[in-house]
C-alpha positions in Angstrom: -4.3 21.9 -8.4 -6.0 18.6 -9.1 -6.9 16.2 -6.1 -5.9 12.6 -6.8 -9.0 10.3 -6.2 -8.2 7.0 -4.4 -10.1 4.2 -6.2 -10.4 1.1 -4.2 -11.4 -2.1 -5.9 -14.3 -4.4 -4.6 -11.5 -7.0 -3.8 -9.7 -4.6 -1.8 -12.8 -3.7 0.4 -13.4 -7.4 1.1 -10.7 -7.5 4.0 -10.2 -5.4 7.1 -7.1 -6.1 9.1 -7.6 -6.6 13.0 -5.5 -5.2 15.6 -2.1 -4.0 14.4 -2.2 -5.9 11.0 -1.7 -4.0 7.6 -2.7 -5.2 4.3 0.0 -4.4 1.6 0.0 -4.8 -2.2 4.0 -5.4 -3.0 5.4 -3.3 -5.6 7.4 -5.3 -7.8 11.1 -4.5 -8.5 12.3 -3.1 -11.7 11.0 -5.1 -14.6 13.2 -6.7 -17.3 16.3 -7.0 -14.9 17.0 -3.2 -15.6 16.6 -0.2 -13.4 15.2 3.0 -14.7 18.9 4.4 -15.2 19.8 1.4 -17.2 21.8 -0.7 -14.7 21.2 -4.4 -15.5 20.2 -6.4 -12.4 21.2 -9.9 -12.5 18.8 -12.8 -11.3 20.8 -13.6 -8.1 20.1 -10.1 -6.8 16.4 -10.3 -7.6 16.0 -13.2 -5.1 14.1 -12.4 -1.9 17.0 -11.3 0.5 15.6 -8.5 2.5 13.0 -5.7 2.9 10.3 -5.4 0.2 8.5 -2.2 -0.9 4.7 -1.9 -1.0 1.6 0.2 -0.8 -0.7 0.1 2.2 -4.2 -1.0 1.2 -5.9 -1.3 4.5 -5.0 -0.8 8.3 -6.5 -2.3 11.5 -7.5 0.0 14.3 -4.1 -0.5 16.3 -2.7 -2.7 19.2 -4.7 -3.1 22.2 -2.3 -2.4 25.1 -3.1 -1.5 28.8 -6.7 -1.1 28.2 -6.3 1.4 25.3 -5.8 1.2 21.6 -2.4 2.4 20.3 -3.1 4.0 17.0 -1.1 2.9 14.0 1.7 4.8 12.4 0.9 4.1 8.8 -2.2 4.8 6.9 -3.8 3.9 3.6 -1.9 5.0 0.5 1.5 5.1 2.3 4.4 3.4 0.5 6.3 1.2 3.1 9.4 -1.1 3.4 8.4 -4.3 5.1 10.2 -7.4 6.2 7.9 -10.2 5.8 4.2 -11.4 6.1 1.5 -13.8 5.2 0.6 -13.8 1.5 -3.2 -13.8 0.7 -5.1 -13.9 -2.5 -8.0 -11.6 -2.9 -9.7 -12.4 -6.2 -6.8 -12.4 -8.9 -4.6 -10.2 -6.7 -1.9 -11.1 -4.2 -1.5 -9.2 -0.8 0.6 -9.5 2.1 -0.8 -9.1 5.6 2.0 -7.8 8.1 2.2 -6.8 11.6 2.9 -3.0 12.1 6.1 -4.1 13.9 7.4 -5.7 10.5 7.1 -2.3 8.7 10.5 -0.9 8.7 9.7 2.6 7.5 7.4 4.8 5.4 9.0 6.1 1.9 8.2 9.8 1.6 
């Protein structure tokens, strides 16, 4: 069994989210307007109309509540569905910063 080694670029190392914020790199939808099984996706469907899929790049320590830090439910490397966030550009790459409450779920 080989262990997969996570390589973090210098760009990804430049930001550490605070509180309950999460840095996500969006995973683009199927390219070429076609799914892996060959279904053609029209442009009207590809518009931003809901949850997006992304990979967690960095995670804040958690939300400070009642004198204690509530730990995060997500971790670096998780693939998640999220609703919206603030787009930031680090180097040449665009990322999204979201609050943990804007993450709908973890894809297993």
